[in-house]
C-alpha positions in Angstrom: -200.8 84.2 197.8 -197.6 81.8 198.5 -197.1 79.5 200.7 -194.3 79.1 203.4 -194.8 75.3 203.1 -193.5 72.9 200.7 -196.7 70.6 200.2 -199.4 71.0 202.9 -202.3 69.0 203.9 -205.9 69.1 204.2 -206.3 70.1 207.7 -203.0 72.3 208.1 -202.6 75.3 209.3 -199.6 77.3 207.4 -198.4 81.2 207.6 -199.4 82.9 204.5 -198.6 86.2 202.2 -202.1 87.2 201.6 -200.8 90.7 200.0 -200.2 94.0 201.2 -203.6 94.8 203.1 -203.6 91.2 204.8 -199.8 90.9 205.0 -198.7 87.3 206.4 -201.9 85.6 208.7 -202.0 81.8 209.6 -204.8 80.0 207.2 -206.4 76.1 207.2 -205.7 75.3 204.6 -209.1 72.9 202.9 -208.7 71.2 199.9 -205.1 70.8 198.2 -204.8 69.7 194.3 -203.2 66.6 194.2 -202.4 67.0 190.9 -198.1 68.2 190.6 -198.2 70.3 187.5 -200.9 72.6 188.6 -201.3 73.0 192.1 -205.1 74.6 193.5 -205.3 75.7 197.6 -208.2 76.6 199.0 -207.6 77.9 202.4 -209.7 79.9 205.5 -207.5 82.8 207.0 -207.7 82.8 210.6 -207.6 85.5 212.9 -208.0 86.5 216.4 -210.3 88.9 216.8 -214.0 88.8 217.9 -216.5 89.7 215.3 -219.8 90.2 215.5 -222.1 87.7 214.5 -225.0 88.1 212.1 -228.6 87.3 213.9 -230.7 84.4 212.4 -234.3 85.8 212.9 -236.3 82.5 213.6 -239.7 83.8 212.1 -238.5 84.1 208.5 -238.4 81.0 208.7 -242.0 79.7 209.6 
């Protein structure tokens, strides 16, 4: 996985190469490590596709 920008910040949307299957996708940067020697970033891929949301069964909660 590689960023196409030099220094993304939390909340930025960047294009990330997610590999052969996912290709290049926009991702929301959730967390960037401040350590300059070892960079660890957490990103969430974004999609324009509408997907089903699992039903929430309230009867199991009671």
